[in-house]
DOLOLUM-79554 format. One record per residue (C-alpha): x, y, z; residue in three letters. Coordinates in nm, 4 decimals, padded with zeros to 6 digits, always signed. Each point is the difference from the previous one (the first is absolute). Last residue first. Example, Ala and Ser with C-alpha at 12.3 -4.5 7.8 and 13.67 -1.06 7.14 Angstrom:
+----------+----------+----------+-----+
!     east !    north !       up !  aa !
+----------+----------+----------+-----+
! +01.3670 ! -00.1060 ! +00.7140 ! SER !
! -00.1370 ! -00.3440 ! +00.0660 ! ALA !
+----------+----------+----------+-----+
end
This chain:
+----------+----------+----------+-----+
!     east !    north !       up !  aa !
+----------+----------+----------+-----+
! +06.5554 ! +09.9756 ! +16.7052 ! LYS !
! +00.0216 ! -00.0934 ! -00.3682 ! LYS !
! +00.3285 ! +00.1881 ! -00.0482 ! LYS !
! +00.1683 ! -00.2102 ! +00.2710 ! ALA !
! -00.0956 ! -00.3251 ! -00.1738 ! ALA !
! +00.1563 ! +00.1188 ! -00.3271 ! ALA !
! +00.3212 ! +00.0966 ! +00.1794 ! ASN !
! +00.0258 ! -00.3397 ! +00.1725 ! ILE !
! -00.0605 ! -00.1809 ! -00.3321 ! ALA !
! +00.2680 ! +00.2015 ! -00.1757 ! ARG !
! +00.2454 ! -00.0631 ! +00.2839 ! ILE !
! -00.0654 ! -00.3755 ! -00.0108 ! ARG !
! +00.0437 ! -00.0137 ! -00.3778 ! SER !
! +00.3337 ! +00.1857 ! +00.0252 ! PRO !
! +00.1126 ! -00.2383 ! +00.2819 ! LEU !
! -00.0705 ! -00.3221 ! -00.1923 ! THR !
! +00.3634 ! -00.0920 ! -00.0584 ! TYR !
! +00.0961 ! +00.1067 ! +00.3533 ! LEU !
! -00.2589 ! -00.2267 ! +00.1642 ! ARG !
! +00.0685 ! -00.2783 ! -00.2522 ! ILE !
! +00.3726 ! -00.0034 ! +00.0802 ! PHE !
! -00.0577 ! +00.0096 ! +00.3751 ! GLY !
! -00.2282 ! -00.3009 ! -00.0050 ! ASP !
! +00.1968 ! -00.1977 ! -00.2628 ! GLY !
! +00.2961 ! -00.0424 ! +00.2328 ! ASP !
! -00.2225 ! -00.2431 ! +00.1942 ! ALA !
! +00.0661 ! -00.2693 ! -00.2620 ! GLN !
! +00.3660 ! +00.0060 ! +00.1061 ! SER !
! +00.2446 ! -00.0525 ! -00.2839 ! TYR !
! +00.3403 ! -00.1661 ! +00.0044 ! VAL !
! -00.0465 ! -00.3162 ! +00.2048 ! GLN !
! -00.2411 ! -00.1910 ! -00.2211 ! ASP !
! -00.2757 ! -00.2560 ! +00.0376 ! ALA !
! -00.1745 ! -00.0943 ! -00.3209 ! GLY !
! -00.1820 ! +00.2299 ! -00.2392 ! PHE !
! +00.3372 ! +00.0890 ! -00.1493 ! THR !
! +00.0501 ! +00.3576 ! -00.1246 ! VAL !
! +00.2946 ! +00.1149 ! +00.2125 ! PHE !
! +00.2136 ! -00.3130 ! +00.0146 ! ASP !
! -00.0703 ! -00.0732 ! -00.3662 ! PHE !
! +00.1664 ! +00.3214 ! -00.1103 ! ASN !
! -00.0885 ! +00.1472 ! -00.3419 ! PHE !
! +00.2402 ! +00.2901 ! -00.0448 ! LEU !
! +00.1758 ! -00.1865 ! -00.2800 ! SER !
! +00.3493 ! +00.1200 ! -00.0877 ! ASN !
! +00.1435 ! -00.3449 ! -00.0814 ! PRO !
! -00.3051 ! -00.0403 ! -00.2226 ! SER !
! -00.2466 ! -00.2821 ! -00.0612 ! ASP !
! -00.2975 ! -00.0672 ! -00.2220 ! LYS !
! -00.2056 ! -00.3062 ! -00.0894 ! GLN !
! -00.3349 ! -00.0511 ! -00.1770 ! ILE !
! -00.0268 ! +00.3268 ! -00.1883 ! ILE !
! -00.2918 ! -00.0678 ! -00.2321 ! ASP !
! -00.0156 ! +00.1333 ! -00.3551 ! ILE !
! -00.3208 ! -00.0537 ! -00.1975 ! ASN !
! -00.0599 ! -00.0127 ! -00.3741 ! GLY !
! -00.0688 ! -00.3714 ! -00.0195 ! LYS !
! +00.2449 ! -00.1108 ! +00.2677 ! TYR !
! +00.3351 ! +00.1496 ! +00.0911 ! LEU !
! +00.1475 ! -00.0889 ! +00.3399 ! LYS !
! +00.2753 ! +00.2190 ! +00.1415 ! LEU !
! +00.2828 ! -00.0744 ! +00.2410 ! VAL !
! +00.1699 ! +00.3124 ! +00.1315 ! VAL !
! +00.3538 ! +00.0481 ! +00.1257 ! LYS !
! +00.1566 ! +00.2909 ! +00.1826 ! GLY !
! +00.1199 ! +00.3571 ! -00.0110 ! ASN !
! -00.2044 ! +00.3203 ! +00.0162 ! VAL !
! +00.2350 ! +00.1458 ! +00.2623 ! GLU !
! +00.1492 ! +00.2728 ! -00.2190 ! LYS !
! -00.3252 ! +00.0395 ! -00.1954 ! ALA !
! -00.1339 ! +00.2956 ! +00.1990 ! CYS !
! +00.3303 ! +00.1848 ! -00.0535 ! GLU !
! -00.0062 ! -00.0778 ! -00.3717 ! ASP !
! -00.3573 ! +00.1293 ! -00.0193 ! ALA !
! +00.1009 ! +00.3250 ! +00.1698 ! ALA !
! +00.2897 ! +00.0444 ! -00.2422 ! ALA !
! -00.2373 ! -00.0683 ! -00.2895 ! GLN !
! -00.2406 ! +00.2650 ! +00.1280 ! LEU !
! +00.2787 ! +00.2578 ! +00.0144 ! ILE !
! +00.1428 ! -00.0838 ! -00.3414 ! ASP !
! -00.3506 ! -00.0006 ! -00.1497 ! ARG !
! -00.0645 ! +00.3425 ! +00.1504 ! LEU !
! +00.3178 ! +00.1354 ! -00.1578 ! ARG !
! -00.1369 ! -00.0845 ! -00.3410 ! THR !
! +00.0895 ! -00.2362 ! -00.2822 ! PHE !
! -00.2877 ! -00.2422 ! +00.0612 ! TRP !
! -00.2751 ! +00.2622 ! -00.0295 ! ARG !
! -00.1955 ! -00.1601 ! -00.2863 ! GLY !
! -00.3482 ! +00.0280 ! +00.1518 ! ASP !
! -00.0398 ! -00.3744 ! +00.0527 ! TYR !
! +00.3356 ! -00.0233 ! +00.1746 ! VAL !
! -00.0793 ! +00.2877 ! +00.2381 ! LEU !
! -00.3518 ! -00.1258 ! +00.0688 ! GLN !
! +00.1363 ! -00.3427 ! +00.0904 ! ALA !
! +00.2661 ! +00.1578 ! +00.2215 ! PHE !
! -00.2546 ! +00.2026 ! +00.1972 ! GLU !
! -00.2270 ! -00.3001 ! +00.0551 ! VAL !
! +00.2904 ! -00.2264 ! +00.0965 ! ALA !
! +00.1430 ! +00.2572 ! +00.2419 ! LEU !
! -00.3307 ! +00.0121 ! +00.1844 ! HIS !
! +00.0168 ! -00.3784 ! +00.0362 ! GLU !
! +00.3620 ! +00.0214 ! +00.1157 ! ARG !
! -00.1001 ! +00.2507 ! +00.2684 ! PHE !
! -00.2763 ! -00.2295 ! +00.1292 ! VAL !
! +00.2449 ! -00.2919 ! +00.0118 ! ARG !
! +00.2560 ! +00.2145 ! +00.1820 ! THR !
! -00.2584 ! +00.0908 ! +00.2650 ! SER !
! -00.1102 ! -00.3612 ! +00.0480 ! LYS !
! +00.3451 ! -00.1596 ! +00.0187 ! ASP !
! +00.1447 ! -00.1387 ! -00.3210 ! LEU !
! +00.1711 ! -00.3407 ! +00.0186 ! VAL !
! -00.2547 ! -00.2790 ! -00.0247 ! LEU !
! -00.2735 ! +00.1610 ! -00.2076 ! GLN !
! +00.2743 ! +00.1472 ! -00.2204 ! GLU !
! +00.1054 ! -00.3544 ! -00.0866 ! ILE !
! -00.3477 ! -00.0752 ! -00.1359 ! ALA !
! -00.0198 ! +00.3345 ! -00.1824 ! ARG !
! +00.3139 ! -00.0878 ! -00.1911 ! LEU !
! -00.1385 ! -00.3382 ! -00.1075 ! ALA !
! -00.3322 ! +00.1443 ! -00.1199 ! LYS !
! +00.1676 ! +00.2648 ! -00.2163 ! TYR !
! +00.2448 ! -00.2527 ! -00.1399 ! ILE !
! -00.2828 ! -00.2297 ! -00.1108 ! ILE !
! -00.1920 ! +00.2868 ! -00.1580 ! THR !
! +00.3120 ! +00.1104 ! -00.1859 ! GLY !
! +00.0497 ! -00.3458 ! -00.1442 ! GLY !
! -00.3539 ! -00.0271 ! -00.1397 ! PRO !
! -00.0679 ! +00.3577 ! -00.1154 ! THR !
! -00.2836 ! -00.0150 ! -00.2529 ! GLU !
! -00.1934 ! +00.3259 ! -00.0308 ! TYR !
! -00.3420 ! +00.0663 ! -00.1469 ! CYS !
! -00.0558 ! +00.3662 ! -00.0670 ! GLY !
! -00.2820 ! +00.2497 ! +00.0290 ! ARG !
! +00.0463 ! +00.3729 ! -00.0325 ! SER !
! -00.1203 ! +00.2995 ! +00.1980 ! LYS !
! +00.0762 ! +00.3516 ! -00.1162 ! MET !
! +00.2022 ! +00.2640 ! +00.1828 ! GLY !
! +00.3390 ! +00.0213 ! -00.1725 ! VAL !
! +00.1640 ! -00.2076 ! +00.2749 ! LEU !
! -00.2352 ! -00.2871 ! -00.0746 ! ARG !
! -00.2518 ! -00.1145 ! +00.2604 ! ASN !
! -00.0425 ! -00.3753 ! -00.0142 ! GLU !
! -00.2554 ! -00.2592 ! -00.1022 ! THR !
! +00.1734 ! -00.3256 ! +00.0850 ! LEU !
! -00.0325 ! -00.3657 ! -00.0998 ! ASP !
! +00.2714 ! -00.1958 ! +00.1810 ! ILE !
! +00.1826 ! -00.3255 ! -00.0787 ! ARG !
! +00.3112 ! -00.1045 ! +00.1929 ! GLY !
! -00.0192 ! -00.3743 ! +00.0545 ! VAL !
! -00.1598 ! -00.2521 ! -00.2345 ! GLY !
! +00.2218 ! -00.2888 ! +00.1073 ! ASN !
! +00.1943 ! -00.0210 ! -00.3256 ! ARG !
! +00.0605 ! +00.3738 ! +00.0125 ! ALA !
! +00.1270 ! +00.0034 ! +00.3581 ! GLY !
! +00.2670 ! -00.2635 ! -00.0459 ! ARG !
! +00.1164 ! +00.1416 ! -00.3326 ! GLU !
! +00.0016 ! +00.3581 ! +00.1274 ! ASN !
! +00.1872 ! -00.1161 ! +00.3105 ! LEU !
! +00.2677 ! -00.1441 ! -00.2244 ! GLU !
! +00.0329 ! +00.3216 ! -00.2014 ! SER !
! -00.0063 ! +00.2259 ! +00.3065 ! ILE !
! +00.2838 ! -00.1977 ! +00.1566 ! ILE !
! +00.2071 ! -00.0210 ! -00.3178 ! GLU !
! -00.0314 ! +00.3768 ! -00.0478 ! PHE !
! +00.1148 ! +00.0645 ! +00.3580 ! PRO !
! +00.2947 ! -00.2423 ! -00.0299 ! SER !
! -00.0289 ! -00.3376 ! +00.1698 ! MET !
! +00.1126 ! -00.1649 ! +00.3229 ! THR !
! -00.1544 ! -00.3452 ! +00.0423 ! LYS !
! -00.1435 ! -00.0797 ! +00.3427 ! GLY !
! -00.3467 ! -00.0895 ! -00.1300 ! ASN !
! -00.0115 ! +00.3345 ! -00.1801 ! ILE !
! +00.2629 ! +00.2464 ! +00.1163 ! GLN !
! +00.0657 ! +00.3755 ! +00.0192 ! THR !
! -00.3406 ! +00.1596 ! +00.0522 ! VAL !
! +00.0593 ! +00.3579 ! +00.1158 ! VAL !
! -00.1330 ! +00.1690 ! +00.3154 ! GLY !
! +00.3303 ! +00.0009 ! +00.1834 ! LYS !
! +00.0661 ! -00.3642 ! -00.0870 ! GLU !
! -00.2880 ! -00.2308 ! -00.0934 ! ILE !
! +00.0254 ! -00.3729 ! -00.0671 ! THR !
! -00.2943 ! -00.1533 ! -00.1850 ! LEU !
! -00.1279 ! -00.3549 ! +00.0453 ! GLU !
! -00.2231 ! -00.2079 ! -00.2259 ! PHE !
! -00.3457 ! -00.1562 ! -00.0132 ! THR !
! -00.2184 ! -00.0897 ! -00.2976 ! GLU !
! -00.3565 ! -00.1158 ! +00.0652 ! PRO !
! -00.1337 ! -00.2939 ! -00.2058 ! THR !
! -00.3100 ! +00.0555 ! -00.2129 ! ASP !
! +00.2050 ! +00.1872 ! -00.2585 ! PRO !
! -00.1474 ! +00.3229 ! -00.1422 ! ALA !
! -00.3044 ! -00.0193 ! -00.2285 ! LYS !
! -00.2443 ! +00.1740 ! +00.2351 ! GLU !
! +00.2721 ! +00.2469 ! +00.1012 ! PRO !
! +00.0339 ! +00.0980 ! -00.3696 ! SER !
! +00.3630 ! -00.0362 ! -00.0986 ! THR !
! +00.1977 ! +00.3221 ! -00.0013 ! THR !
! +00.1744 ! +00.1661 ! -00.2906 ! TRP !
! -00.2453 ! +00.1007 ! -00.2735 ! VAL !
! -00.3120 ! +00.0899 ! +00.1960 ! TRP !
! -00.2318 ! +00.2220 ! -00.2044 ! VAL !
! -00.0996 ! -00.2787 ! -00.2389 ! ASN !
! -00.1395 ! -00.1845 ! +00.3037 ! GLU !
! -00.2859 ! +00.2480 ! +00.0001 ! THR !
! -00.0092 ! +00.2968 ! +00.2345 ! PRO !
! -00.3452 ! +00.0565 ! +00.1519 ! ALA !
! -00.1893 ! +00.2779 ! -00.1717 ! ASN !
! -00.1756 ! +00.2462 ! +00.2313 ! TRP !
! +00.3045 ! +00.2290 ! -00.0023 ! THR !
! -00.0373 ! +00.0554 ! -00.3746 ! ASN !
! +00.3406 ! +00.0892 ! -00.1476 ! GLU !
! +00.1197 ! -00.3419 ! +00.1190 ! LEU !
! -00.1763 ! -00.1688 ! -00.2924 ! GLU !
! +00.2756 ! +00.1184 ! -00.2317 ! GLY !
! +00.2416 ! +00.2426 ! +00.1624 ! GLY !
! +00.2686 ! -00.0481 ! +00.2646 ! GLU !
! +00.2428 ! -00.2792 ! +00.0869 ! THR !
! +00.2989 ! +00.0215 ! +00.2321 ! SER !
! +00.2780 ! -00.2578 ! +00.0171 ! ILE !
! +00.2244 ! -00.0100 ! +00.3045 ! HIS !
! +00.3373 ! -00.0064 ! +00.1692 ! LEU !
! +00.2203 ! -00.1260 ! -00.2841 ! CYS !
! -00.1423 ! +00.2591 ! -00.2381 ! ASN !
! -00.3182 ! +00.0374 ! -00.1974 ! ALA !
! -00.2417 ! +00.2706 ! -00.1128 ! ASP !
! -00.3169 ! -00.0859 ! -00.1870 ! ARG !
! -00.2721 ! +00.1814 ! -00.1940 ! SER !
! -00.2765 ! -00.2369 ! -00.1032 ! TYR !
! -00.2259 ! -00.0632 ! -00.2978 ! ILE !
! +00.2302 ! +00.1131 ! -00.2765 ! LYS !
! -00.1647 ! -00.0625 ! -00.3346 ! LYS !
! +00.1370 ! +00.2642 ! -00.2333 ! LEU !
! +00.3035 ! -00.2165 ! -00.0750 ! THR !
! +00.3628 ! +00.0315 ! +00.1122 ! THR !
! +00.2540 ! -00.1732 ! -00.2240 ! LYS !
! +00.1533 ! +00.3296 ! -00.1090 ! CYS !
! +00.2063 ! +00.0562 ! -00.3161 ! PRO !
! +00.0970 ! +00.3583 ! -00.0897 ! ILE !
! -00.1066 ! +00.0788 ! -00.3563 ! ASN !
! -00.0282 ! +00.3713 ! +00.0821 ! ARG !
! -00.3717 ! +00.0254 ! -00.0806 ! GLU !
! -00.0492 ! -00.3319 ! +00.1823 ! ASN !
! +00.1540 ! +00.1439 ! +00.3184 ! LEU !
! -00.2369 ! +00.2989 ! +00.0079 ! TYR !
! -00.2947 ! -00.2235 ! -00.0898 ! ALA !
! +00.0811 ! -00.2223 ! +00.2980 ! LEU !
! +00.0146 ! +00.3018 ! +00.2314 ! LEU !
! -00.3268 ! +00.1366 ! -00.1398 ! GLU !
! -00.1800 ! -00.3300 ! +00.0549 ! GLU !
! +00.1420 ! -00.0217 ! +00.3517 ! ARG !
! -00.1628 ! +00.3328 ! +00.0748 ! SER !
! +00.0623 ! +00.3714 ! +00.0595 ! GLN !
! +00.2979 ! +00.1140 ! -00.2076 ! LEU !
! +00.0280 ! +00.3789 ! +00.0077 ! ASP !
! +00.3164 ! +00.0123 ! +00.2106 ! TRP !
! +00.0503 ! +00.1905 ! +00.3255 ! ILE !
! -00.0925 ! -00.1961 ! +00.3102 ! ARG !
! +00.0459 ! -00.3437 ! -00.1553 ! TRP !
! +00.3409 ! +00.1091 ! -00.1281 ! PRO !
! +00.1565 ! +00.0533 ! +00.3451 ! ALA !
! +00.3381 ! +00.1645 ! -00.0614 ! ILE !
! +00.2187 ! +00.0658 ! +00.3032 ! VAL !
! +00.2813 ! +00.2549 ! -00.0140 ! ASP !
! +00.3209 ! -00.0932 ! +00.1796 ! LEU !
! +00.1636 ! +00.2609 ! +00.2260 ! GLN !
! -00.2043 ! -00.1272 ! +00.2937 ! PRO !
! +00.2125 ! -00.3162 ! +00.0102 ! ALA !
! -00.0701 ! -00.2147 ! +00.3076 ! LEU !
! -00.2880 ! +00.1677 ! +00.1834 ! ALA !
! -00.1796 ! +00.1383 ! -00.3049 ! ALA !
! +00.0553 ! -00.3276 ! -00.1859 ! VAL !
! -00.1560 ! -00.1932 ! +00.2877 ! ALA !
! -00.3001 ! +00.2314 ! +00.0166 ! ALA !
! -00.0388 ! -00.0415 ! -00.3769 ! GLU !
! -00.0208 ! -00.3755 ! +00.0107 ! PHE !
! -00.2367 ! -00.0223 ! +00.2951 ! ARG !
! -00.2229 ! +00.2830 ! -00.1216 ! VAL !
! -00.0469 ! -00.1493 ! -00.3467 ! GLN !
! -00.0480 ! -00.3405 ! +00.1629 ! ASP !
! -00.3120 ! +00.0954 ! +00.1950 ! ASN !
! -00.2421 ! +00.0044 ! -00.2890 ! GLY !
! -00.2281 ! +00.2267 ! -00.1993 ! LYS !
! +00.2595 ! +00.1953 ! -00.1991 ! GLY !
! +00.1332 ! -00.3196 ! -00.1513 ! THR !
! +00.3393 ! -00.1565 ! +00.0588 ! ALA !
! +00.2102 ! -00.0569 ! -00.3118 ! GLY !
! +00.3263 ! +00.1518 ! +00.1213 ! HIS !
! +00.2615 ! +00.2433 ! -00.1239 ! ALA !
! +00.3441 ! +00.1185 ! +00.1070 ! VAL !
! +00.1844 ! +00.3135 ! -00.1003 ! ALA !
! +00.3487 ! +00.1459 ! -00.0629 ! ASP !
! +00.1790 ! -00.3279 ! -00.0639 ! ALA !
! +00.3735 ! -00.0358 ! +00.0587 ! GLY !
! -00.0209 ! -00.3783 ! -00.0152 ! GLU !
! +00.1317 ! -00.0490 ! +00.3540 ! ALA !
! -00.2356 ! +00.2667 ! +00.1340 ! LEU !
! -00.2991 ! -00.1494 ! -00.1772 ! ALA !
! +00.0865 ! -00.3530 ! +00.1119 ! CYS !
! +00.0267 ! +00.1136 ! +00.3621 ! GLU !
! -00.3385 ! +00.1703 ! -00.0379 ! VAL !
! -00.1518 ! -00.3201 ! -00.1400 ! MET !
! +00.1482 ! -00.2018 ! +00.2868 ! ALA !
! -00.1541 ! +00.2381 ! +00.2537 ! LYS !
! -00.3360 ! -00.0018 ! -00.1785 ! ALA !
! -00.0114 ! -00.3796 ! -00.0056 ! ILE !
! +00.1081 ! -00.0165 ! +00.3654 ! ILE !
! -00.2644 ! +00.2540 ! +00.1019 ! PRO !
! -00.2810 ! -00.1621 ! -00.2026 ! ARG !
! +00.0254 ! -00.3553 ! +00.1307 ! ALA !
! -00.1490 ! +00.0824 ! +00.3413 ! ILE !
! -00.3167 ! +00.1434 ! -00.1581 ! ALA !
! -00.0797 ! -00.3045 ! -00.2115 ! THR !
! +00.0173 ! -00.2592 ! +00.2780 ! GLY !
! -00.1427 ! +00.2265 ! +00.2699 ! LEU !
! -00.1057 ! -00.2770 ! +00.2410 ! LEU !
! -00.3643 ! +00.1074 ! -00.0325 ! TYR !
! -00.2342 ! -00.0949 ! +00.2829 ! GLU !
! -00.0467 ! +00.2502 ! +00.2836 ! GLY !
! -00.0323 ! +00.3107 ! -00.2114 ! GLU !
! +00.3597 ! -00.0429 ! -00.1148 ! TYR !
! +00.1767 ! -00.2598 ! +00.2102 ! LEU !
! +00.3430 ! +00.0822 ! +00.1428 ! ALA !
! +00.1266 ! -00.2311 ! +00.2749 ! GLY !
! +00.3140 ! +00.2120 ! +00.0352 ! THR !
! +00.2410 ! -00.2863 ! -00.0484 ! LYS !
! -00.1766 ! -00.0867 ! -00.3273 ! MET !
! +00.1080 ! +00.3317 ! -00.1508 ! MET !
! +00.3685 ! -00.0785 ! +00.0494 ! GLU !
! -00.0594 ! -00.3500 ! -00.1383 ! PHE !
! -00.1640 ! +00.1340 ! -00.3168 ! VAL !
! +00.2361 ! +00.2941 ! -00.0602 ! TYR !
! +00.3649 ! -00.0718 ! +00.0774 ! ASP !
! +00.0096 ! -00.3803 ! -00.0097 ! LYS !
! -00.2842 ! -00.0791 ! -00.2420 ! VAL !
! +00.0781 ! +00.2709 ! -00.2543 ! PHE !
! +00.3766 ! -00.0382 ! +00.0331 ! GLU !
! -00.0254 ! -00.3707 ! -00.0773 ! GLU !
! -00.2264 ! +00.0499 ! -00.3019 ! ARG !
! +00.1533 ! +00.3130 ! -00.1543 ! LEU !
! +00.1360 ! -00.1508 ! -00.3227 ! ASP !
! +00.0326 ! +00.2989 ! -00.2328 ! LYS !
! -00.0928 ! -00.0163 ! -00.3675 ! ILE !
! +00.1274 ! +00.2811 ! -00.2230 ! ILE !
! -00.1601 ! +00.0351 ! -00.3426 ! CYS !
! +00.1703 ! +00.1810 ! -00.2849 ! LYS !
! -00.0508 ! +00.2665 ! -00.2633 ! SER !
! -00.3745 ! -00.0300 ! +00.0461 ! ALA !
! -00.2119 ! +00.0118 ! -00.3164 ! GLY !
! -00.2873 ! -00.2364 ! +00.0685 ! SER !
! +00.1945 ! -00.2842 ! -00.1600 ! GLN !
! +00.2794 ! +00.0773 ! +00.2479 ! LYS !
! -00.2341 ! -00.0436 ! +00.2942 ! ALA !
! -00.1408 ! -00.3255 ! -00.1374 ! LYS !
! +00.3496 ! -00.1408 ! -00.0496 ! GLN !
! +00.0858 ! +00.0775 ! +00.3606 ! GLU !
! -00.3294 ! -00.1452 ! +00.1245 ! ILE !
! +00.0505 ! -00.3377 ! -00.1665 ! GLY !
! -00.0907 ! -00.1859 ! +00.3185 ! GLU !
! -00.0365 ! +00.2396 ! +00.2922 ! LEU !
! -00.3732 ! -00.0533 ! +00.0582 ! ASP !
! +00.0544 ! -00.3724 ! -00.0654 ! GLU !
! +00.2236 ! -00.0143 ! +00.3075 ! ARG !
! -00.2955 ! +00.0987 ! +00.2181 ! GLU !
! +00.0756 ! +00.2955 ! +00.2254 ! GLN !
! +00.2849 ! -00.0220 ! +00.2481 ! GLY !
! +00.1003 ! +00.3632 ! +00.0328 ! VAL !
! +00.1802 ! +00.0156 ! -00.3337 ! ASP !
! -00.0020 ! +00.3692 ! -00.0835 ! ALA !
! -00.0029 ! +00.0906 ! -00.3691 ! VAL !
! +00.1434 ! +00.3292 ! -00.1270 ! PHE !
! -00.0569 ! +00.1053 ! -00.3577 ! CYS !
! +00.2400 ! +00.2546 ! -00.1479 ! VAL !
! -00.1587 ! +00.2614 ! -00.2243 ! VAL !
! +00.2083 ! +00.2424 ! -00.2101 ! GLU !
! -00.1741 ! +00.3315 ! -00.0246 ! CYS !
! -00.1831 ! +00.2175 ! -00.2524 ! GLY !
! -00.2537 ! +00.0980 ! +00.2659 ! TYR !
! -00.3341 ! -00.0657 ! -00.1661 ! ASN !
! +00.0952 ! -00.2617 ! -00.2557 ! GLU !
! +00.2517 ! -00.1859 ! +00.2130 ! LYS !
! -00.2275 ! +00.0013 ! +00.3025 ! LEU !
! -00.2937 ! -00.1309 ! -00.2018 ! TRP !
! +00.2164 ! -00.2749 ! -00.1536 ! PRO !
! +00.0812 ! -00.1416 ! +00.3478 ! VAL !
! -00.3355 ! +00.0835 ! +00.1638 ! ILE !
! -00.1903 ! -00.2423 ! -00.2221 ! THR !
! +00.1958 ! -00.3033 ! +00.1223 ! SER !
! -00.0441 ! +00.1377 ! +00.3522 ! THR !
! -00.3781 ! -00.0083 ! -00.0285 ! ASP !
! -00.0390 ! -00.3254 ! -00.1935 ! LEU !
! +00.2122 ! -00.2095 ! +00.2321 ! GLY !
! +00.3766 ! -00.0474 ! -00.0042 ! GLY !
! +00.0401 ! +00.1084 ! +00.3604 ! SER !
! +00.2217 ! +00.3050 ! -00.0404 ! TYR !
! +00.0938 ! +00.2768 ! +00.2441 ! ALA !
! +00.1259 ! +00.2375 ! -00.2687 ! LEU !
! +00.3389 ! +00.1728 ! +00.0174 ! ILE !
! +00.0097 ! +00.3118 ! -00.2169 ! VAL !
! +00.3009 ! +00.1292 ! -00.1949 ! LYS !
! +00.0861 ! +00.3276 ! -00.1702 ! LYS !
! -00.3178 ! +00.1806 ! +00.0891 ! TYR !
! -00.1710 ! +00.2842 ! -00.1792 ! GLN !
! -00.1999 ! +00.2397 ! +00.2080 ! LYS !
! -00.2687 ! +00.2446 ! -00.1065 ! ASN !
! -00.2809 ! -00.2511 ! +00.0283 ! GLU !
! +00.0981 ! -00.1119 ! +00.3500 ! HIS !
! -00.3515 ! -00.0643 ! +00.1323 ! LYS !
! -00.1214 ! -00.0606 ! -00.3538 ! LEU !
! -00.3203 ! +00.1671 ! -00.1036 ! MET !
+----------+----------+----------+-----+
end
């Protein structure tokens, strides 16, 4: 049964990747809804070969046209860097490379739909994953008047074999073969890999899993050092050279990848309830994450640091769950911006065989004061001040002990 079986659409905008799934969705939409299909492709910094010939491929599948939108600078500036300020890490490890790309893709797709006069949008996300929620939550927030068609939740096709047969019956060319070991998602922040040997958590990932980063064992034997300039929680320069956000992430990706930086192997809790295993490569993002935390060590007092860490957990969950276009995200982002106001300074990093060491850091807003922490003689802090501080600090423990002793009598 089709979710919208009684509806006929004039025009549907399809979030299109050029793979087997979305190539099948184009003719399926036309046959089941009698609509014109416009393919929408978001360029968020994936491999250039993924975009090569994609317009022709879309039209061969039956699309009336294919719109490609360059979102690279906006993606890094308004999504990746804004998220990085918060310190967000999903389940303590994942830098949210796939999740953070979904809101900008959905937003651009909605804008395309409104400009084209479409009455629905469609996507190729499955009913088992997180992306269906992320895409549809964005559409609900930005253009609730648009219907959303999710073929994987309603069609009768169940396997790659059936999808290929469907295309062959219609003489629609597709270079995809039945042998697809891994499922991958890529943008300028990361590459994720699932499937193959990773479906057994006892299997170590082979080198075939890692497509971006050099193995730490094969990385250069000489450490690589460089300096980052940070302004209000955002990296603005590399070795003193001002660069655009996309240029910064691209260069840091190159530096990190050749030094084996940014690999994780994570079994995570999906939004829909099941666990899944993925190997993520995030070289540039990992470098930025470490650099920002280094400046925070200098400028955030203890209470603010604790608050920022709570904020990071909440923000990571929000991004993962597809709640970017919500009032809560606005509030959390405002808090992160306030925390980042004094996160300014310079950091020198050393990359070596998968490791990142912060070897120098300085900030004009640093709370680190040599006069107070020196082990030498000083004139600003009396050692005897510790007596009163400790007595008050331990007062609850003292009272508890006194009460316990009184009860024993």
